[in-house]
PLY file of the C-alpha trace (Angstrom):
ply
format ascii 1.0
element vertex 309
property float x
property float y
property float z
element edge 308
property int vertex1
property int vertex2
end_header
148.31 87.60 81.95
144.93 85.93 81.82
142.79 85.80 78.74
138.98 86.24 78.96
137.52 83.45 76.83
133.90 84.44 77.61
133.24 81.19 79.52
132.96 81.52 83.34
135.43 79.62 85.45
134.27 76.90 87.89
134.82 79.34 90.76
132.73 81.97 89.02
129.97 79.43 88.43
129.93 78.63 92.14
129.73 82.32 93.00
126.84 82.82 90.58
125.01 79.80 91.98
125.50 81.08 95.53
124.27 84.53 94.55
121.17 83.01 92.96
120.42 80.95 96.08
120.81 84.05 98.26
118.48 85.91 95.92
115.82 83.21 96.32
116.20 83.26 100.10
115.89 87.04 100.14
112.76 86.80 98.01
111.21 84.33 100.41
112.03 86.47 103.42
110.66 89.49 101.58
107.28 87.77 101.64
107.35 87.88 105.42
107.43 91.63 105.40
105.83 92.66 102.12
102.39 94.08 102.57
100.60 95.71 99.62
101.14 99.43 99.08
97.71 100.47 100.25
96.47 104.06 100.16
92.72 103.52 99.98
92.32 107.08 98.74
94.62 106.84 95.73
94.93 103.23 94.56
92.01 100.83 94.27
94.29 97.89 93.56
96.62 98.44 96.48
93.76 99.00 98.91
92.40 95.55 98.12
89.41 97.07 96.36
87.00 95.17 94.19
86.59 96.01 90.53
82.85 96.66 90.12
80.53 94.50 88.09
76.79 94.50 87.58
75.76 92.61 90.72
78.29 93.99 93.22
76.47 96.47 95.50
77.90 99.67 96.90
79.61 99.48 100.28
77.45 100.44 103.28
78.40 103.73 104.90
79.49 102.15 108.18
82.37 100.44 106.34
84.07 103.84 106.27
83.91 104.33 110.06
87.29 104.87 111.78
88.79 102.74 114.51
87.24 103.19 117.98
89.40 103.97 121.00
90.23 100.62 122.58
92.72 102.07 125.04
90.09 103.12 127.57
89.06 99.63 128.67
90.23 98.74 132.18
88.94 95.18 131.88
90.91 93.04 129.41
87.99 90.74 128.61
85.76 93.72 127.83
88.40 95.18 125.51
88.78 91.88 123.69
85.03 91.49 123.30
84.72 95.03 121.94
87.60 94.44 119.53
86.10 91.22 118.17
82.61 92.74 117.95
84.05 95.59 115.91
85.97 93.28 113.57
83.47 90.51 112.91
80.92 92.40 110.77
83.75 93.93 108.72
85.15 90.46 108.10
81.71 89.18 107.08
81.31 92.18 104.76
84.71 91.64 103.08
84.26 87.88 102.76
80.69 88.09 101.46
81.80 90.46 98.72
84.55 88.01 97.77
81.93 85.25 97.59
79.89 87.42 95.22
82.97 87.77 93.04
83.38 83.99 93.05
79.74 83.65 91.98
80.49 86.04 89.13
83.49 83.93 88.12
81.26 80.86 88.02
78.80 82.71 85.80
81.59 83.70 83.43
82.95 80.15 83.36
79.59 78.98 81.99
79.79 81.39 79.04
81.31 80.61 75.65
82.11 84.26 74.90
82.75 87.34 77.05
81.63 90.91 76.54
84.16 93.72 76.48
83.29 94.65 80.08
83.65 91.06 81.23
87.06 90.74 79.57
88.17 93.96 81.24
86.97 92.78 84.64
88.88 89.52 84.23
91.97 91.45 83.18
91.69 93.75 86.20
91.21 90.84 88.60
94.09 88.92 87.05
96.36 91.92 87.50
95.21 92.51 91.07
95.60 88.88 92.10
98.79 88.34 90.07
97.42 85.77 87.69
98.41 85.53 84.00
96.63 88.35 82.16
95.82 86.28 79.08
94.03 84.47 77.72
90.65 85.28 79.25
89.03 81.87 79.51
88.25 78.92 81.76
91.90 78.31 82.67
92.32 81.89 83.83
89.02 81.77 85.72
90.11 78.58 87.51
93.36 80.28 88.60
91.47 83.34 89.77
89.05 81.23 91.79
91.93 79.56 93.64
93.12 82.99 94.76
89.83 84.81 95.15
88.51 83.19 98.32
87.65 83.99 101.92
89.85 83.96 105.03
88.31 82.52 108.23
87.36 85.15 110.83
89.39 83.47 113.58
92.64 83.92 111.67
91.89 87.55 110.78
90.97 88.36 114.38
94.05 86.69 115.87
96.43 88.42 113.48
94.71 91.78 113.90
94.95 91.50 117.69
98.58 90.41 117.50
99.75 92.98 114.96
97.82 95.97 116.33
98.10 95.33 120.10
94.32 94.94 120.24
93.73 98.06 118.20
95.93 100.33 120.30
99.19 100.46 118.31
100.34 103.70 116.71
99.75 102.27 113.24
96.22 101.17 114.13
95.27 104.45 115.80
96.91 106.83 113.30
96.60 104.72 110.17
93.65 102.32 110.63
96.24 99.59 109.92
95.46 96.44 111.89
97.95 94.07 110.28
101.23 95.97 110.05
100.98 96.15 106.26
103.88 97.93 104.58
104.07 100.24 101.58
107.08 101.49 99.64
106.23 104.92 98.23
107.34 108.00 100.14
104.36 109.42 102.03
102.18 106.31 101.59
102.00 105.68 105.33
103.71 106.16 108.68
107.47 105.88 109.07
108.35 103.26 111.72
110.29 104.77 114.60
112.59 101.74 114.63
113.19 101.62 110.87
116.77 100.61 110.15
119.09 102.97 108.32
118.74 102.68 104.55
115.25 101.16 104.62
112.50 102.96 102.71
109.32 101.17 103.74
106.47 102.82 105.61
103.51 101.28 107.44
100.49 101.89 105.26
97.63 104.22 106.15
94.04 103.30 105.35
90.91 105.43 105.26
89.15 102.89 107.51
89.81 99.59 109.30
87.59 97.85 106.75
90.05 98.83 104.01
92.83 97.34 106.08
90.92 94.06 106.40
90.26 94.00 102.67
93.92 94.68 101.78
95.10 92.04 104.26
92.86 89.42 102.64
94.19 90.43 99.23
97.75 90.08 100.50
97.14 86.50 101.67
95.30 85.72 98.44
97.99 86.81 96.02
101.49 86.98 97.51
103.74 83.99 96.71
104.85 83.81 100.36
101.35 82.63 101.33
100.94 79.89 98.74
101.05 77.27 101.56
98.01 78.91 103.15
96.16 78.87 99.84
97.10 75.21 99.32
95.58 74.28 102.68
92.43 76.22 101.82
92.16 74.58 98.39
92.50 71.12 99.93
89.70 71.91 102.38
87.55 73.17 99.51
88.10 70.00 97.49
87.27 67.84 100.50
84.28 70.06 101.33
85.69 70.72 104.79
84.91 73.95 106.67
87.74 76.46 106.58
89.64 76.69 109.87
91.77 79.62 110.99
93.99 77.31 113.03
94.65 75.13 109.98
95.34 78.02 107.63
97.69 79.63 110.15
100.21 76.92 109.30
100.72 78.70 105.97
101.90 81.93 107.61
105.53 81.08 108.37
106.73 83.90 106.13
104.41 86.53 107.60
106.97 87.18 110.34
110.71 86.69 110.65
109.88 84.50 113.68
108.48 81.82 111.38
107.13 78.79 113.23
107.19 80.67 116.53
104.83 83.27 115.03
102.52 80.54 113.68
102.42 78.98 117.15
101.59 82.35 118.69
98.69 82.94 116.29
97.24 79.45 116.76
97.55 79.86 120.54
95.63 83.15 120.34
92.88 81.46 118.34
92.66 78.66 120.90
92.98 80.82 124.03
90.32 83.30 122.88
88.03 80.57 121.51
87.96 82.32 118.15
86.79 79.18 116.35
83.26 80.14 117.45
83.47 83.04 114.99
84.30 80.62 112.17
81.20 78.67 113.17
79.13 81.85 113.34
80.32 82.83 109.87
79.43 79.36 108.54
75.98 79.72 110.10
75.45 83.07 108.38
76.49 81.48 105.08
74.15 78.49 105.25
72.14 80.44 102.71
74.53 80.87 99.76
71.99 82.23 97.32
73.05 85.35 95.39
70.22 87.30 97.02
71.49 86.51 100.52
75.08 87.31 99.57
73.84 90.62 98.15
72.12 91.34 101.45
75.30 90.61 103.43
77.50 92.57 101.04
75.42 95.72 101.35
73.94 95.50 104.87
72.97 99.00 105.97
72.54 97.89 109.57
75.79 96.53 110.97
73.84 94.33 113.40
72.73 92.19 110.45
76.29 90.85 110.26
76.84 90.15 113.94
77.11 86.55 115.23
73.72 84.95 115.73
0 1
1 2
2 3
3 4
4 5
5 6
6 7
7 8
8 9
9 10
10 11
11 12
12 13
13 14
14 15
15 16
16 17
17 18
18 19
19 20
20 21
21 22
22 23
23 24
24 25
25 26
26 27
27 28
28 29
29 30
30 31
31 32
32 33
33 34
34 35
35 36
36 37
37 38
38 39
39 40
40 41
41 42
42 43
43 44
44 45
45 46
46 47
47 48
48 49
49 50
50 51
51 52
52 53
53 54
54 55
55 56
56 57
57 58
58 59
59 60
60 61
61 62
62 63
63 64
64 65
65 66
66 67
67 68
68 69
69 70
70 71
71 72
72 73
73 74
74 75
75 76
76 77
77 78
78 79
79 80
80 81
81 82
82 83
83 84
84 85
85 86
86 87
87 88
88 89
89 90
90 91
91 92
92 93
93 94
94 95
95 96
96 97
97 98
98 99
99 100
100 101
101 102
102 103
103 104
104 105
105 106
106 107
107 108
108 109
109 110
110 111
111 112
112 113
113 114
114 115
115 116
116 117
117 118
118 119
119 120
120 121
121 122
122 123
123 124
124 125
125 126
126 127
127 128
128 129
129 130
130 131
131 132
132 133
133 134
134 135
135 136
136 137
137 138
138 139
139 140
140 141
141 142
142 143
143 144
144 145
145 146
146 147
147 148
148 149
149 150
150 151
151 152
152 153
153 154
154 155
155 156
156 157
157 158
158 159
159 160
160 161
161 162
162 163
163 164
164 165
165 166
166 167
167 168
168 169
169 170
170 171
171 172
172 173
173 174
174 175
175 176
176 177
177 178
178 179
179 180
180 181
181 182
182 183
183 184
184 185
185 186
186 187
187 188
188 189
189 190
190 191
191 192
192 193
193 194
194 195
195 196
196 197
197 198
198 199
199 200
200 201
201 202
202 203
203 204
204 205
205 206
206 207
207 208
208 209
209 210
210 211
211 212
212 213
213 214
214 215
215 216
216 217
217 218
218 219
219 220
220 221
221 222
222 223
223 224
224 225
225 226
226 227
227 228
228 229
229 230
230 231
231 232
232 233
233 234
234 235
235 236
236 237
237 238
238 239
239 240
240 241
241 242
242 243
243 244
244 245
245 246
246 247
247 248
248 249
249 250
250 251
251 252
252 253
253 254
254 255
255 256
256 257
257 258
258 259
259 260
260 261
261 262
262 263
263 264
264 265
265 266
266 267
267 268
268 269
269 270
270 271
271 272
272 273
273 274
274 275
275 276
276 277
277 278
278 279
279 280
280 281
281 282
282 283
283 284
284 285
285 286
286 287
287 288
288 289
289 290
290 291
291 292
292 293
293 294
294 295
295 296
296 297
297 298
298 299
299 300
300 301
301 302
302 303
303 304
304 305
305 306
306 307
307 308
């Protein structure tokens, strides 16, 4: 008869250690598949929405337009061009609004005290981007700024093309979902036809492709699986180097269970389709970083204002 002394045996310790390691591995793999629960109609946070502040303009109406039909193109090059032309202004819109938020963070960092509204905005942003909720101060602002940043157009375009079959997948057509983002509440999206028995995830539905772009950027900006991508971006920022989609793609190993193979596929798509020119076009648009210009970009009524020049 054995007596329970309350102290685990060496064998039990090994089992516990193994279980903990498996838990960590599972958490890492989860990052490859976790996409924010994003009903743009019911949850501002999950849709990647901004929390409003005084200088953030209303979205232009065209941001709510649905996905066009890309299945009718007989010529592959024409379909690709149409797909990229559709995406680019939405990427510029999402990124310019993020840059306005960064400007607001800088303004708050220069203050010695915050108003009630400013504290609430910081709290909301900290919750959305998974940063410590307190205290509201320079340390929190610095953490927020490392997460609240843009994603290069070339990377967004390559992943959108890859994940949505150039805008023709079922999830893109029926759910405006260009990146295969998942959600975990019954009815939040579309049930995958190949979902394994026992799984509960759905592929999220969005009210527009723009909302999908915004939620995708939020996902890369806050999920622990994409910390390597954010580290690359932060290094480029510190060295005042232009952000490159091909460079940041190296931080996407956990976006897909295929790991390095997936990263290679995305970088090859960027190279093969010469998507770096869109990063250059975006940099050209942002040569003027004044708040007034960012305001103009973030609220452009005419979509042509955001097209490559």
